[in-house]
Every structure is written in C-alpha cells, then in structure tokens.
VEXMI-938042 format. One record per residue (C-alpha): residue number from 1; x, y, z. Coordinates in steps of 0.02 Angstrom, whole numbers, padded with zeros to 5 digits. Layout:
<doke k="NUM" east="X" north="Y" up="Z"/>
...
END
This chain:
<doke k="1" east="02191" north="04345" up="-02691"/>
<doke k="2" east="02311" north="04449" up="-02585"/>
<doke k="3" east="02378" north="04409" up="-02413"/>
<doke k="4" east="02494" north="04261" up="-02440"/>
<doke k="5" east="02566" north="04144" up="-02568"/>
<doke k="6" east="02468" north="03993" up="-02623"/>
<doke k="7" east="02545" north="03820" up="-02639"/>
<doke k="8" east="02503" north="03645" up="-02694"/>
<doke k="9" east="02496" north="03518" up="-02553"/>
<doke k="10" east="02518" north="03335" up="-02602"/>
<doke k="11" east="02379" north="03236" up="-02518"/>
<doke k="12" east="02405" north="03066" up="-02599"/>
<doke k="13" east="02320" north="02966" up="-02736"/>
<doke k="14" east="02400" north="03079" up="-02866"/>
<doke k="15" east="02308" north="03235" up="-02802"/>
<doke k="16" east="02387" north="03401" up="-02755"/>
<doke k="17" east="02264" north="03526" up="-02682"/>
<doke k="18" east="02285" north="03713" up="-02694"/>
<doke k="19" east="02297" north="03802" up="-02526"/>
<doke k="20" east="02297" north="03992" up="-02511"/>
<doke k="21" east="02325" north="04076" up="-02342"/>
<doke k="22" east="02257" north="04253" up="-02330"/>
<doke k="23" east="02257" north="04387" up="-02197"/>
<doke k="24" east="02362" north="04395" up="-02038"/>
<doke k="25" east="02468" north="04237" up="-02009"/>
<doke k="26" east="02455" north="04272" up="-01822"/>
<doke k="27" east="02267" north="04296" up="-01831"/>
<doke k="28" east="02120" north="04186" up="-01788"/>
<doke k="29" east="02129" north="04031" up="-01899"/>
<doke k="30" east="01984" north="04002" up="-02018"/>
<doke k="31" east="01962" north="03874" up="-02157"/>
<doke k="32" east="01847" north="03919" up="-02301"/>
<doke k="33" east="01759" north="03777" up="-02393"/>
<doke k="34" east="01693" north="03816" up="-02567"/>
<doke k="35" east="01534" north="03748" up="-02642"/>
<doke k="36" east="01493" north="03638" up="-02788"/>
<doke k="37" east="01569" north="03513" up="-02769"/>
<doke k="38" east="01695" north="03580" up="-02893"/>
<doke k="39" east="01675" north="03769" up="-02892"/>
<doke k="40" east="01843" north="03816" up="-02814"/>
<doke k="41" east="01884" north="03972" up="-02714"/>
<doke k="42" east="01888" north="04148" up="-02786"/>
<doke k="43" east="01954" north="04319" up="-02729"/>
<doke k="44" east="01780" north="04390" up="-02694"/>
<doke k="45" east="01764" north="04273" up="-02545"/>
<doke k="46" east="01894" north="04374" up="-02448"/>
<doke k="47" east="01755" north="04503" up="-02422"/>
<doke k="48" east="01689" north="04392" up="-02283"/>
<doke k="49" east="01844" north="04414" up="-02176"/>
<doke k="50" east="01951" north="04543" up="-02087"/>
<doke k="51" east="02129" north="04538" up="-02152"/>
<doke k="52" east="02192" north="04616" up="-01990"/>
<doke k="53" east="02114" north="04484" up="-01876"/>
<doke k="54" east="02087" north="04325" up="-01975"/>
<doke k="55" east="02210" north="04198" up="-02043"/>
<doke k="56" east="02101" north="04122" up="-02178"/>
<doke k="57" east="02147" north="03962" up="-02268"/>
<doke k="58" east="02063" north="03947" up="-02437"/>
<doke k="59" east="02067" north="03767" up="-02500"/>
<doke k="60" east="02025" north="03709" up="-02675"/>
<doke k="61" east="01957" north="03534" up="-02652"/>
<doke k="62" east="02016" north="03385" up="-02755"/>
<doke k="63" east="01987" north="03413" up="-02941"/>
<doke k="64" east="01925" north="03592" up="-02915"/>
<doke k="65" east="01996" north="03765" up="-02940"/>
<doke k="66" east="02185" north="03762" up="-02952"/>
<doke k="67" east="02201" north="03587" up="-02879"/>
<doke k="68" east="02274" north="03456" up="-02994"/>
<doke k="69" east="02231" north="03351" up="-03089"/>
<doke k="70" east="02086" north="03460" up="-03143"/>
<doke k="71" east="01915" north="03374" up="-03140"/>
<doke k="72" east="01995" north="03214" up="-03074"/>
<doke k="73" east="01863" north="03103" up="-02996"/>
<doke k="74" east="01967" north="02953" up="-02946"/>
<doke k="75" east="02003" north="02945" up="-02760"/>
<doke k="76" east="01883" north="03090" up="-02737"/>
<doke k="77" east="01753" north="03061" up="-02601"/>
<doke k="78" east="01689" north="03156" up="-02450"/>
<doke k="79" east="01803" north="03053" up="-02339"/>
<doke k="80" east="01952" north="03102" up="-02446"/>
<doke k="81" east="01906" north="03286" up="-02433"/>
<doke k="82" east="01887" north="03275" up="-02244"/>
<doke k="83" east="02058" north="03191" up="-02231"/>
<doke k="84" east="02133" north="03325" up="-02344"/>
<doke k="85" east="02074" north="03462" up="-02225"/>
<doke k="86" east="02163" north="03375" up="-02082"/>
<doke k="87" east="02321" north="03369" up="-02188"/>
<doke k="88" east="02307" north="03555" up="-02219"/>
<doke k="89" east="02280" north="03591" up="-02035"/>
<doke k="90" east="02429" north="03487" up="-01982"/>
<doke k="91" east="02539" north="03558" up="-02120"/>
<doke k="92" east="02503" north="03736" up="-02059"/>
<doke k="93" east="02519" north="03688" up="-01874"/>
<doke k="94" east="02344" north="03749" up="-01831"/>
<doke k="95" east="02268" north="03678" up="-01673"/>
<doke k="96" east="02085" north="03727" up="-01698"/>
<doke k="97" east="01999" north="03834" up="-01829"/>
<doke k="98" east="01834" north="03913" up="-01873"/>
<doke k="99" east="01753" north="03819" up="-02016"/>
<doke k="100" east="01657" north="03922" up="-02144"/>
<doke k="101" east="01561" north="03850" up="-02292"/>
<doke k="102" east="01404" north="03867" up="-02395"/>
<doke k="103" east="01297" north="03745" up="-02494"/>
<doke k="104" east="01414" north="03597" up="-02531"/>
<doke k="105" east="01541" north="03689" up="-02422"/>
<doke k="106" east="01416" north="03673" up="-02279"/>
<doke k="107" east="01399" north="03487" up="-02316"/>
<doke k="108" east="01586" north="03463" up="-02306"/>
<doke k="109" east="01597" north="03573" up="-02151"/>
<doke k="110" east="01471" north="03464" up="-02061"/>
<doke k="111" east="01559" north="03304" up="-02116"/>
<doke k="112" east="01725" north="03373" up="-02056"/>
<doke k="113" east="01658" north="03438" up="-01890"/>
<doke k="114" east="01569" north="03274" up="-01852"/>
<doke k="115" east="01732" north="03181" up="-01887"/>
<doke k="116" east="01848" north="03301" up="-01795"/>
<doke k="117" east="01742" north="03401" up="-01673"/>
<doke k="118" east="01891" north="03437" up="-01561"/>
<doke k="119" east="01975" north="03533" up="-01703"/>
<doke k="120" east="01828" north="03650" up="-01735"/>
<doke k="121" east="01812" north="03809" up="-01631"/>
<doke k="122" east="01650" north="03859" up="-01718"/>
<doke k="123" east="01558" north="03852" up="-01884"/>
<doke k="124" east="01473" north="03978" up="-01996"/>
<doke k="125" east="01366" north="03890" up="-02125"/>
<doke k="126" east="01265" north="03963" up="-02268"/>
<doke k="127" east="01129" north="03877" up="-02370"/>
<doke k="128" east="01135" north="03709" up="-02282"/>
<doke k="129" east="01141" north="03558" up="-02396"/>
<doke k="130" east="01141" north="03388" up="-02310"/>
<doke k="131" east="01190" north="03288" up="-02463"/>
<doke k="132" east="01028" north="03192" up="-02485"/>
<doke k="133" east="00937" north="03138" up="-02642"/>
<doke k="134" east="00777" north="03217" up="-02576"/>
<doke k="135" east="00858" north="03388" up="-02579"/>
<doke k="136" east="00915" north="03364" up="-02759"/>
<doke k="137" east="00743" north="03304" up="-02812"/>
<doke k="138" east="00670" north="03463" up="-02738"/>
<doke k="139" east="00795" north="03582" up="-02819"/>
<doke k="140" east="00809" north="03508" up="-02993"/>
<doke k="141" east="00634" north="03436" up="-02997"/>
<doke k="142" east="00500" north="03526" up="-02898"/>
<doke k="143" east="00581" north="03698" up="-02880"/>
<doke k="144" east="00646" north="03703" up="-03059"/>
<doke k="145" east="00480" north="03646" up="-03133"/>
<doke k="146" east="00382" north="03768" up="-03025"/>
<doke k="147" east="00485" north="03926" up="-03046"/>
<doke k="148" east="00577" north="03897" up="-03211"/>
<doke k="149" east="00470" north="03775" up="-03313"/>
<doke k="150" east="00556" north="03815" up="-03478"/>
<doke k="151" east="00726" north="03770" up="-03406"/>
<doke k="152" east="00652" north="03615" up="-03325"/>
<doke k="153" east="00590" north="03561" up="-03497"/>
<doke k="154" east="00763" north="03593" up="-03572"/>
<doke k="155" east="00845" north="03486" up="-03438"/>
<doke k="156" east="00720" north="03345" up="-03453"/>
<doke k="157" east="00735" north="03348" up="-03644"/>
<doke k="158" east="00909" north="03276" up="-03622"/>
<doke k="159" east="00837" north="03116" up="-03547"/>
<doke k="160" east="00659" north="03105" up="-03617"/>
<doke k="161" east="00638" north="02918" up="-03586"/>
<doke k="162" east="00724" north="02903" up="-03417"/>
<doke k="163" east="00612" north="02840" up="-03277"/>
<doke k="164" east="00726" north="02928" up="-03152"/>
<doke k="165" east="00794" north="03085" up="-03238"/>
<doke k="166" east="00929" north="03143" up="-03117"/>
<doke k="167" east="01040" north="02987" up="-03122"/>
<doke k="168" east="01017" north="02982" up="-03310"/>
<doke k="169" east="01076" north="03163" up="-03322"/>
<doke k="170" east="01227" north="03127" up="-03212"/>
<doke k="171" east="01270" north="02978" up="-03323"/>
<doke k="172" east="01270" north="03094" up="-03475"/>
<doke k="173" east="01384" north="03219" up="-03388"/>
<doke k="174" east="01505" north="03081" up="-03338"/>
<doke k="175" east="01508" north="03004" up="-03512"/>
<doke k="176" east="01687" north="03016" up="-03581"/>
<doke k="177" east="01625" north="03068" up="-03754"/>
<doke k="178" east="01631" north="03260" up="-03766"/>
<doke k="179" east="01486" north="03258" up="-03889"/>
<doke k="180" east="01380" north="03179" up="-03753"/>
<doke k="181" east="01441" north="03261" up="-03594"/>
<doke k="182" east="01466" north="03439" up="-03658"/>
<doke k="183" east="01283" north="03485" up="-03690"/>
<doke k="184" east="01226" north="03396" up="-03532"/>
<doke k="185" east="01357" north="03480" up="-03423"/>
<doke k="186" east="01320" north="03650" up="-03498"/>
<doke k="187" east="01132" north="03639" up="-03471"/>
<doke k="188" east="01155" north="03574" up="-03293"/>
<doke k="189" east="01278" north="03714" up="-03251"/>
<doke k="190" east="01163" north="03848" up="-03324"/>
<doke k="191" east="01010" north="03782" up="-03233"/>
<doke k="192" east="01102" north="03781" up="-03068"/>
<doke k="193" east="01162" north="03959" up="-03094"/>
<doke k="194" east="00984" north="04018" up="-03127"/>
<doke k="195" east="00919" north="03928" up="-02973"/>
<doke k="196" east="01054" north="04011" up="-02867"/>
<doke k="197" east="00997" north="04189" up="-02904"/>
<doke k="198" east="00844" north="04277" up="-02837"/>
<doke k="199" east="00834" north="04381" up="-02996"/>
<doke k="200" east="00934" north="04290" up="-03132"/>
<doke k="201" east="01021" north="04407" up="-03253"/>
<doke k="202" east="01002" north="04282" up="-03396"/>
<doke k="203" east="00888" north="04132" up="-03410"/>
<doke k="204" east="00914" north="04086" up="-03593"/>
<doke k="205" east="01042" north="03953" up="-03635"/>
<doke k="206" east="01215" north="04019" up="-03684"/>
<doke k="207" east="01302" north="03964" up="-03845"/>
<doke k="208" east="01377" north="03791" up="-03838"/>
<doke k="209" east="01553" north="03786" up="-03766"/>
<doke k="210" east="01691" north="03660" up="-03795"/>
<doke k="211" east="01725" north="03525" up="-03667"/>
<doke k="212" east="01893" north="03591" up="-03609"/>
<doke k="213" east="01822" north="03761" up="-03561"/>
<doke k="214" east="01681" north="03692" up="-03454"/>
<doke k="215" east="01684" north="03718" up="-03266"/>
<doke k="216" east="01731" north="03570" up="-03158"/>
<doke k="217" east="01571" north="03594" up="-03059"/>
<doke k="218" east="01446" north="03491" up="-03162"/>
<doke k="219" east="01569" north="03347" up="-03173"/>
<doke k="220" east="01608" north="03346" up="-02988"/>
<doke k="221" east="01425" north="03365" up="-02943"/>
<doke k="222" east="01375" north="03222" up="-03057"/>
<doke k="223" east="01511" north="03115" up="-02977"/>
<doke k="224" east="01460" north="03156" up="-02799"/>
<doke k="225" east="01273" north="03160" up="-02825"/>
<doke k="226" east="01270" north="02993" up="-02916"/>
<doke k="227" east="01358" north="02920" up="-02764"/>
<doke k="228" east="01242" north="03000" up="-02634"/>
<doke k="229" east="01382" north="03120" up="-02590"/>
<doke k="230" east="01474" north="02969" up="-02519"/>
<doke k="231" east="01369" north="02983" up="-02361"/>
<doke k="232" east="01241" north="02866" up="-02283"/>
<doke k="233" east="01068" north="02941" up="-02310"/>
<doke k="234" east="01027" north="03062" up="-02170"/>
<doke k="235" east="01197" north="03043" up="-02088"/>
<doke k="236" east="01237" north="03228" up="-02066"/>
<doke k="237" east="01071" north="03267" up="-01982"/>
<doke k="238" east="01083" north="03113" up="-01873"/>
<doke k="239" east="01260" north="03161" up="-01825"/>
<doke k="240" east="01214" north="03336" up="-01770"/>
<doke k="241" east="01226" north="03279" up="-01588"/>
<doke k="242" east="01415" north="03276" up="-01614"/>
<doke k="243" east="01411" north="03465" up="-01634"/>
<doke k="244" east="01345" north="03496" up="-01459"/>
<doke k="245" east="01504" north="03582" up="-01399"/>
<doke k="246" east="01528" north="03685" up="-01558"/>
<doke k="247" east="01450" north="03858" up="-01574"/>
<doke k="248" east="01375" north="03892" up="-01744"/>
<doke k="249" east="01284" north="04018" up="-01850"/>
<doke k="250" east="01175" north="03959" up="-01995"/>
<doke k="251" east="01138" north="04092" up="-02125"/>
<doke k="252" east="00988" north="04048" up="-02231"/>
<doke k="253" east="00908" north="04149" up="-02371"/>
<doke k="254" east="00718" north="04143" up="-02370"/>
<doke k="255" east="00700" north="04112" up="-02557"/>
<doke k="256" east="00842" north="03991" up="-02587"/>
<doke k="257" east="00780" north="03872" up="-02722"/>
<doke k="258" east="00931" north="03756" up="-02711"/>
<doke k="259" east="00942" north="03740" up="-02522"/>
<doke k="260" east="00775" north="03794" up="-02446"/>
<doke k="261" east="00752" north="03852" up="-02265"/>
<doke k="262" east="00671" north="03688" up="-02209"/>
<doke k="263" east="00841" north="03602" up="-02214"/>
<doke k="264" east="00927" north="03734" up="-02110"/>
<doke k="265" east="00783" north="03731" up="-01987"/>
<doke k="266" east="00797" north="03543" up="-01965"/>
<doke k="267" east="00983" north="03557" up="-01932"/>
<doke k="268" east="00959" north="03700" up="-01808"/>
<doke k="269" east="00831" north="03596" up="-01712"/>
<doke k="270" east="00962" north="03460" up="-01686"/>
<doke k="271" east="01106" north="03581" up="-01648"/>
<doke k="272" east="01059" north="03685" up="-01495"/>
<doke k="273" east="01222" north="03783" up="-01491"/>
<doke k="274" east="01187" north="03854" up="-01665"/>
<doke k="275" east="01091" north="04013" up="-01708"/>
<doke k="276" east="00983" north="04016" up="-01865"/>
<doke k="277" east="00986" north="04182" up="-01958"/>
<doke k="278" east="00856" north="04205" up="-02096"/>
<doke k="279" east="00897" north="04331" up="-02232"/>
<doke k="280" east="00739" north="04397" up="-02312"/>
<doke k="281" east="00721" north="04440" up="-02498"/>
<doke k="282" east="00876" north="04340" up="-02547"/>
<doke k="283" east="00917" north="04183" up="-02642"/>
<doke k="284" east="01054" north="04052" up="-02638"/>
<doke k="285" east="01203" north="04154" up="-02698"/>
<doke k="286" east="01335" north="04213" up="-02576"/>
<doke k="287" east="01354" north="04367" up="-02686"/>
<doke k="288" east="01185" north="04437" up="-02631"/>
<doke k="289" east="01236" north="04588" up="-02524"/>
<doke k="290" east="01124" north="04544" up="-02376"/>
<doke k="291" east="01188" north="04365" up="-02374"/>
<doke k="292" east="01369" north="04423" up="-02380"/>
<doke k="293" east="01337" north="04541" up="-02235"/>
<doke k="294" east="01252" north="04406" up="-02131"/>
<doke k="295" east="01394" north="04281" up="-02159"/>
<doke k="296" east="01524" north="04414" up="-02119"/>
<doke k="297" east="01432" north="04463" up="-01961"/>
<doke k="298" east="01422" north="04280" up="-01911"/>
<doke k="299" east="01609" north="04260" up="-01933"/>
<doke k="300" east="01642" north="04418" up="-01833"/>
<doke k="301" east="01529" north="04364" up="-01691"/>
<doke k="302" east="01614" north="04196" up="-01672"/>
<doke k="303" east="01790" north="04269" up="-01675"/>
<doke k="304" east="01773" north="04435" up="-01584"/>
<doke k="305" east="01822" north="04365" up="-01415"/>
<doke k="306" east="01946" north="04236" up="-01479"/>
<doke k="307" east="02134" north="04256" up="-01451"/>
<doke k="308" east="02219" north="04329" up="-01605"/>
<doke k="309" east="02372" north="04218" up="-01611"/>
<doke k="310" east="02366" north="04040" up="-01674"/>
<doke k="311" east="02519" north="03982" up="-01579"/>
<doke k="312" east="02622" north="03829" up="-01618"/>
<doke k="313" east="02541" north="03660" up="-01616"/>
<doke k="314" east="02604" north="03507" up="-01525"/>
<doke k="315" east="02603" north="03355" up="-01639"/>
END
C-alpha cells in the first residue's frame, strides 16, 4: 500500500493497532473502516481515493489485519474500536475527517459518528449493517437457505440439534480446541464469501485448512455477533438523529444478500442529510466494479469543495 509508512499505535489493554496513512499528507483527511469484523485493510481499497487530494488513514481494528495480538478478543468491543479511532485522530492531529466504511465498517462508522459527530465532516457508507440479530438471521438463515440451500445445509449440519443455530455456530468457532473451531470457522468464512458475491466463482467447500492459517474474520465475527455487536438492539437506527448535521452518501447494491437494501432504506429515512444510491445488478462485495465506482464517486462528491489542507489541530 503506497503513499506513507504504516505504524503500530499502542491503544491500551495490550493492543497495538496498525495505522497506514496513504495519499497526500496535506490533503483532505479520510479514515477508512474495514469490514468483518476482522477482515483488515488491503491495498485494493486505495482505488476508492485520489492520492493527490486525499489523506487516507487505513486502520486495522483490534485483532485484525496487521494489528497485534492477532485474533485477540479480550478488550475488543465496539466501544473500544470507537475510542481507538479517536486515539488515531488525535495522534495524527486531524480536526475532522470523512468517514468511509462498508458492511461492518458502516456499523463502526455509525457508532463513531453518533459518539463524535463534531469530528465527522461527512460519511460514505456501503452495504449498511446495523449490528442487529435480525439482520444476521436474514443473511445466514433466510437468504442462505433460499439462494444457496446446499451451503445452508452444510452450515446447519455443524449444529444439527441446536434450537438456535447461530449462537451454537459462534460457540463452535470460539471453542479453543482447533479440532472444533477449525471446521466451523472455515465453513462460516466460505458461506459468507459466497453470500458476498453476485456470481460466486466457487461454491464448493475448499480443502480443510489448519487453524493458524485461518482468517481472523470468523473469530471476530463470532465474538461480536454473540455479543450483539456490543450495541443495544436498534441503537444505531435510533441514534440516526445525531447525524442531522453530517452529509452522507449510502451506496447500496440491489442484490446484496448479506446487507439487503431494506436496511439502508430505513437508515436513509432517519438521516435526511444522506443520499441513498442504489447500484443495480450488484451484490455485497466492494470489488464489484459498479459498487467501487459508486463509492468513489460518493467520496469525490463529499470532498470536491473541501479545503485541501488538514492544518494543525488545537488540543
């Protein structure tokens, strides 16, 4: 990821998060929030920004990406992640920034903006996820069973006797025994990847991996989802009134099976300063060309008239 040197920032509780500035240090400040929880940032995400105008701060959240300790779930809650973003902002002497995030990144963006609205100059959100159990029941229950019944059967086969399958699956993923958590984490990760693509390249299960090579994502998701994303139910939608002074653009793919348009529509109805942009013939993934273009255009539109220099911040 060109455009600046990354560094670990100590944020307390034994965590050091990876922060990577990119673009023009004198440009318009932007913070990019990755999805998951647990996916981490990657170089392809720079395609959303203009290196000559934007000063983008890529942050790997606690336990994700290059942050250490890897897959650490202790002292890892939504409130911790919100506080970490403030530590990053203060460390880099940024007064206000544009907040960009998709899926779980949109969840965290909303939590941050509702906590620190005066530090947010605008938001570009993709694939809104409000962190509720109902959304997870839809994605990994109704949507999966309807559009990928074979994969739904494979997921449910892990917990055949569970009256409530999702918490039982998360318990398997969080089990310390690799023989228990490895197959569960691998199936969960594969299912989510398939749901994220409009036309999945592969739907069959890959060969079994070893525990150490598994992505942090299923572990972080199981941790957050089993704790209701550490949010009161419905809190982010109820708190949308706090966004009244913040301009926003919500990019939503029509055929997103993980985060369907109804959620983005509900948020837009409560956030009058936001524009809802529907991308037709696209699914959840940011990598879909039309989605990438829409997010990039949203970022451009919210920064085209902004001053290009960040300036020093008074603490």
